[in-house]
N, C-alpha and C positions, 0 to 999 in steps of 0.2 A: 466293511468299509465305512458305512454310515455311522457305526458306533465309534470307530476310530476318529472320524472327522468331528463328531460331537465332543469327544474327549479333548481333542486338541483345542477346539473352540472354548471349552470350559476352562482349560488351563490358562489360555490367554486372558479370559475375563478375570480369573482369580488373580493373575499376575498384575494386571492393570489396576485392579481395585486395591491390591496390597500397596502398590506404588502411590495411589491416591491417598491411602491412609497414612503412609509414611510422611508424605508432604504435608498433609493436614495436621499431623501431630508434631512434626519436627521442623517444618519449614523447608525452604528450598535447599538448605545446607545438607539435607539428607542425600542429595544427588550432586552437590556442587564439587567441582574440582577447584583447587586453590590457584587462581591465575597468577597471584603474586609470586608463586614459586616457579611455575613453569613458563609463564608468559604466553604460552600457546594453549594451555589447558587441554593438551592431548588431542586437539582437533586438526593439527597441521597448519601451515602458515597461511593458507588461503581460506579455510573454512571459518565461518563466523562462530562466535561463542554463544550468543543469546538470540540470534535471529532464527526464524523457522526455516529449516531445510531438511530434506530427506537424507537418509544415510548414504545414498548413492544415486547416480543417474540424473536424468533431466526432470525438472518441475517448471511449470509456468502458472497459468491463471488460477487464482483461488476460486473454488466452486462451492456453492451451497453452504456457506458458513451459517451456523445457527447455534442457539442455546436451546437444549431440549432435556427436560427432566434432570436438571442440575449439572449437565455436562456440555461443554463447548465442543462443537464438531467443526473441523476444517477438512473439506475435500479439495482436491487440487489436480490439475492436469499433470500427469506423470507418465514417463516412458520407462518401464521397468527393464528395458533391454540395453539402453545406452545413454550417454550423457549428451544427447542431441534430441531435438524435437522430431517426432514422427507423426504422420497423419493418423495412424491407428492408435492414438493415445488413450490412456485409461484414466479412471478416477482413483487417485490415492486417497487415503483417509487417515486422519489422526484425531485424537481426542484429548481433552484437557479439563482440569477443574478451574484453571485460572488464566488461560491463554498465555502462560509463560512456560510451564512444564508441559511437554507433549509426549504422547504415547502412540506409536505407529501401529495401525491395524492393517488387515488384509485389504487388497484392492476392492473398492466398493462396486465399481462397474467396469466391464471390459467389453470390447467389440466382439460380439458373438452372434448377433441376430441380423436379419436382412436389413433392418432399419438403422443399424449402427455398426455394421460389419467393418467399415472403414474408419471408425473412430468414434469414441464417446467424448465429444467436445464439451465446451463450457455450459454451465447452467446455474440454476438458483434453487434455494429451498423455500417452501411455503409451509406454514403450520396451519392445517385446516381445522375447522371446528371439531371438538372432541379430542384435541391435542394429537392430531394425526399429521406427521411430517410427510411431505412428498417432494420429489425432485423433478423439475422440468429441465431437460438438457437437449443439446443439439447432437443428433446422430448423423453420421455420414453413411448413407445407405448403399446398397449394392450397386447403384448407378452413380455413386458419388454426388448425390443430391443431398443438400442439407435440410433435414427435417427435424421437427421438435417432438420429443418423446417424454414419457413419464415413467418414474420408478418409485417404488414404495418399499419400506422395510419388510423383510420376510417375516420377522418376528418383532412386533411392536413392543413386546415385554422385555426384549433384550435392551438393557440400559446403554449398551455401546452401539447399537444399531449396526452391527458388523456386516450383516448380509442384506443385500437389496435385490429386489426382483423387478424386472421390466414387464409392464402389463401387455397382454395380447392385443390391446386396442392400438398399440403403436403402429405407425406414427400418428400422433394426434393432429399435427399441423404440417401441411405441405406449403411450399413457396407459392404465394398468390400469383395470379397472372401479371406479367410485366416485371417480375422480380427474378433476377439471376439466381439460378438454383445453387450456385456456389457462393452466394453473398446473402445468406439468410440464416442468422445464428444468434446464440447466446440469450435465451429467454430470461427475463427478469423474475424476481420474486413477484408473486401475484398480489393484487390488492382487491378488496371487496367493496364495491360501490353500494350506496344506499338503496339502489334499485335491485339489489340481490345478485348482481352479476359480478363474476370475477374478471379481472383484466390483467393482461401481461403485455410487455413490449418485447419485440424481437428486432435486433439490429440488421440493417440492410442499406441499400443505396438504390437510387433511381436517377439515371442520367447525370451522374456525378453529384447528386444531392445525397448527402448523408441523411439517413431516414430511420426513425423509430416507428415500427409498425405495431399497431394495437390490435389485440384479439380479445374477444369476450366469450365467457362461458357461464352457464347457470350451474352446471354439475361438475366442472373441472375436467370433463372428458370431451365434450363436443364444443369446439372452438370456432368462432366466426370472425372473419376480418372486419375491422371497422371501415365504413365507407369514407370517414373523414381522415384527413391527414393529421396525425397526432402532433408530429413536429419534424422538421427537416431543415437543413442548412446547405447552401451551395459551396462548391469547391472544397469539400472535405473528404470525398471518397467514402468508402464504407464505414458505417458506425458499428464498432464491435462492443461487446460487453456493456450494453446500456444498463443504467441503474436509475430508478425513479422512486423517490421517497419524500415524505413530508418532514418538515422541520418546524419547530415551535418558534413563534415570535417572542416568547417569554422564557428566557433562560436557556440552560444547557440540557434540559430534559429531552431525551430522545422519544420518538413517537413510533408506534406500530405502523407498519406500511399502509394499513387500511384506514388510519385515522385521518379525519378531515375537520374543518371548522373555520371560524372567523380568524382565529389566532394562528393560522397555519400558512406557511409558504411551501413551495415544492422545489425540489432539486432534480434536474435531468442531467445526468452525467453520461458521456459517451467516450469510448476509446477510439481515437483517430489513428488508424494504422499508418497513414501517410506520414505522420510526424512522431509516431509512437508516444503519444501524449494523451492524458485523460483530462478532457475539458468538462466543465459543468456550467450551468446557468441557474439563476434563481428566478422563479416565476410563479404563475398562477395556473391552476388546472381547472378547466371548464368541464365538469362531468357531463352536462347535457349535450355537449358537442364532442366529448372525448378528445379534447385538444389541449395542448400545453402552449402557454404564451410567456416567453421570458420578459422580465421587467426591462424597461427602457432606461438602463443605467450604464455608465461607462464600463467597458470590459466585459459586459454580460453577453458574450457571444462565443462562437467557436473559432475565432481567428487564430492562426498559427503564431502570431506575434503578440497580440494584446488580449486574448481571451483568458478567462479564469481557468486555472488548473488546480487539481488537488495537490499536485507536486510538480515542481519545475525541473526535476532531474530525471533519474532513471526509475520510473514508476508507472506501471501500466496494468490494464485489465482488472481494475479495482472492482471490489464488490463490498457492499455494506449489508448489515443485518441489524435488526432491533434486538437488543439484549434486555429481555424482560426482567432478568435478575437484578439489574441495576438501573433500569430505565434510561438506557443510553443507546446511541447508534454507533456501531463499530465499523471501521473501514479497514479492509485488507487490500493488499496489492502485491503484484509480482515485481520483483527487482531482477532484471535480466543481467547477464554478464557483460563486462567490457573487454574481456580478453578474447582470444581466438577460439575457433572450434577445436583446433588441435590442442590448445591448452585445456579445454573442457574434457576432452578424451583422456588427457594425461592425468587430470585431477580425478576423473571418474565420476564427476557430478557437475551440474550446472543449474543455476537459478536458486533464489531464496525468496522468502516473503518479507515485505516490510513489517516493522513492528506494528501490531494492531493499534489503531488510533480511535479515540473518541472524537466525534465531530458534532458541531452545533452551529447555529446561525449567529453571526456577529450582531451586536446590538444595532448596528447601522442598517441591518436587513439587506446588505448588498453582497455579502460574501460569507463563506464558511470559515470557522476556526477549527483547528485540529490540534490534538495533543496526545502523546503516547498514553496508553491505558495506565491507570493508577497502579495496577498490579506489578508493573515493571519495577516499581520502587523497592520491592522485596529483594531484588538482586543487588541493591546498593550496599557497599561496604567501604571502609577506609576513607571516610569523608575528609576532604581538604577544604578550608575556607579562606577567603581573602576579602578584605574590605578596604575601600578608599585607597586604591592603588593607582597612581597616575601612570599613564602611558604617554610619554612625551614623543616628540618626533623621532622616528626610527627605532622605537622601543621594541624589543623582543624579550618577553618575560616568560621563563619556564614555569609551568605548573607542576610541582613535584609532589611525590607522596602517593601517587596512584599508578595503576597499570594503564598506561596511556593507549595501549592497543585495544583495550576493552573497558570503556569508560562512559560515564554520563556526566555532562557538564552543563550547568546553568549559570549564566553570567548576565549581569545588568550593567550597561554602560551609561555614564552620564556625559553628555555632550557639552562643548563650549558654545558660546554665541555663534550663530550662523553667519556672522558678518564676513568671515574669510572662507566660506564655503565656495566651491566651484559653481559657476553658473551653468544651469541646465539648458541644453539645446533641445527645443521641442521636437526636432527631427529624430531624436534618439528614442524611437518607439520600440526597438527590439532590445530587450534587456539582456538576453543571452549574448547577443553580438557585442553589446556595450561591455559586459563583463570580460569577454575575450580581449577587447581592446584596452580596457582599463583594469588589468588584473592586479593582484596584490603587490606587484613590484612597481606599479606606476603611482608615483606620489600625487596626492591630492591635497585639498584643504582640510576638510573633515573626513578623514578616511583616505585610503582603506584602513579599517581597524576591525579586529575580531580574533579568530583563533587559527592557528596553524596546527591541524590535526595530522595524525599519522606522519609525523615529521622525523627525519633523521637528525642526528645530533648536529651535523654541520649544515643542515637545511638544504642539502642537495635534493631532498625529496620532502614534499609536504602537500597536504590537501588543505587549501585555504578556505575558510568560511568567514565571510566578512561583509561589512556594510560600507557604503560610501554615500555621503549626504551632499545634495546639490541645492543651490538657491534657485527658486523659480518664482513666477509671478504671483501665483495664488497661495501655495504652501510649499514647504520643502519637499524635494523628491528624494526618496530613500531607495537605493539600489542594494539588493542582497545577491551575493555571488557565492559559488561553491565549486570545487573541482579544479580543473586546469591542467596544463601540460606538465607541471612539476609534481603531480601526484605520484608519478612513477618514472624510473629511469628506463623502463621497457618502452621501446619506441613503437611497437606494433599494437599497443592498446588504444582503445577509444578513450580519449582524455579531454572532453569538451569543458569549457568554463560555463557551467549552468548559471542562469540568472533570472531575477524577477524584480519588479518594483513592489515595494511594500506600502500598502495604503495605511499610513499612520501619520498623525498630525505633529508629533513631537512637542506637544504643548508643555509637557513637564520636562522636556530636554533630556529624556532617557529612552533607551531602547534595549530590549532583551533578546537573548539568543540561547537556545538549548541545542546541544549536539549529542547524539548517540553515536559513539565510535565503537566499531566492532570488527577489527582486523582488516577487512576489505570493503567496508561499507560505512558511510557517514550520513546519518539522517539529521537534518537541521531544521529548527523551527524558529522563525523570526517573529518578533513582536507578539509573543504569546500565541503563536500558531496562525498568524495571518498569512504568512508565506512559508512554504515548506520546500526543501530541496534535498533530494537523496542522490548521493554520488556512489558509484561502484568503482573502487580503485584497487590496484595491485602493486603496492610498494615493494621494492627489492631490498632496501636498506632499513626502512622503518617497520621492522617486523618483530612481533613479540616484545621482549624486553628491550629491544633496540628502538622501539617507537617512543617518541616524545610528544609533549603537548605544550604549545606556547600561546600566550596572548600577545598580540602585536598591534602596533599603530604605525602606519606609513604616511600619515597626514602631517601637515605642518602644525596643526593645532592639537594641543594636548587633550586626550580623552581619558576619563577616569573609569576604572573598574569600580563601580559603586559597591558591588558584592559579587563574589564568585563562589560557587559550591561545586565540587567535583568529587566523583566517586569511582572507585573500581567496581566494575559489574561482575558479579559472580556468574558462573555458568549453570543454567538450569538443566534439567533433563531435557534433551532434545531428541526424541524418538529412540534414545538409548541404544542406537546401533542395531535395533531389531530390523531385519530386512523385510520389506513389504512382500507378502506372499504373491507369487506369480500365479494367481488364480484364473488362468486362462491358457488355452493351448499355445505351445511355442510356435 
């Protein structure tokens, strides 16, 4: 039996490396289906073409993403039994050379031991000195207590790190006194302080205070809770999936999680289950007190209406890692469904991952900027270009020549004088609510203008992504919206109008938009990645080759498309239909 298992493992390794070689030698076309012919590229009307998803069943949080010995690894919460979440969830595992083409491996960790028998929940990867990867993760033990555990590769010479073992020392960390045993989860990547101690955060709550608890260790095995409060915030409920990392004050270069210095700021991100949102703040880390202090700047808090978010749409449980191959910090996140549980069972799968993004600190030092990884450009084909195209009042202009259901669009708008812009009411502090009230059908002065994505020919269906500009006392207020009730004719779907304010001065009178369209998801990046919104939609008419893309303007003032570039996106290898091995008892 051992010989048979070894042979199967060897065959899988050879297969994956052959695929890596094909992609390296011939590019993504070696695995691409021509979407221009089929429109659905063989994946069905609801599956995405170039977003990460498993062949079947449920996935949620990204876990332990890392770059190790030339290969990108993505682990993720996976239910191998059904297209629904289950508490006894496992760690799925896929590998890639470029974060575009992915190959599915066996389950990395499954609930088998007393310290995780009821579920292997979320966690993070840390690369220890000597190039040794380890995973810290939350296990749900035999008493349904949330505890923190450790796992290491069974064979560190295996380039794919297929098999993982949990150490007998588990559990490493139990809930401290005063912490609810069912609200203590999701350890972060560890960082090494100048004092020689490793540190991690674990999400929790105390008396309705969202809390990040800090633990220290000299040897990565014995962990002690900090006596100081690392950081907390009122009226947020439990903090899930905390993430803590440094960012440079000088340019886009990413930093290793343990890096520190005078030219460094810190980001603390938390996932707030109460609103299903990922909030972050920019601040300072005091090592001698093991405390984090957010900067005193507008929006730098965890408010449900005005706090900074990675993404203002359907985007949750995010996780970053430092990519040493290209000196950048990469952001992953789970995109949940907007249809019903019955629909998920009918589809046979649920959940995707957002496109991995590079992130860095804006030059103003007040917020992060995000952009799809550069490797995504390898999927672009059939480019269409437009220049100096006016969009007068009521204009709806079709962008032709691409497969609109699976596309990448970059557009830069030139705005007129703000003289005839609507006046902004200072009481409008909830951008999402404002987008719902002033959607794409409500005429304004400057805007709404933008894109109608996944649109039917007669515009009975469309997912609008647009801007609206207001006059205000200090500087213009720019509203960005996406989604809305017209995204599908199906009435039972979740179809909110997502929205956020864009912190941009409009000094040059221009604003940019990029939208990644992929059958049932639209990821949009406003003003060079200052504001990001992901929508999950299920059109009934705008499907495959029946999907259209339009630029539009429903403002009284003419807006110009300064330039527009659009591409059909090819389909990479996406786990190649290989089913994840059910490497645990039924």
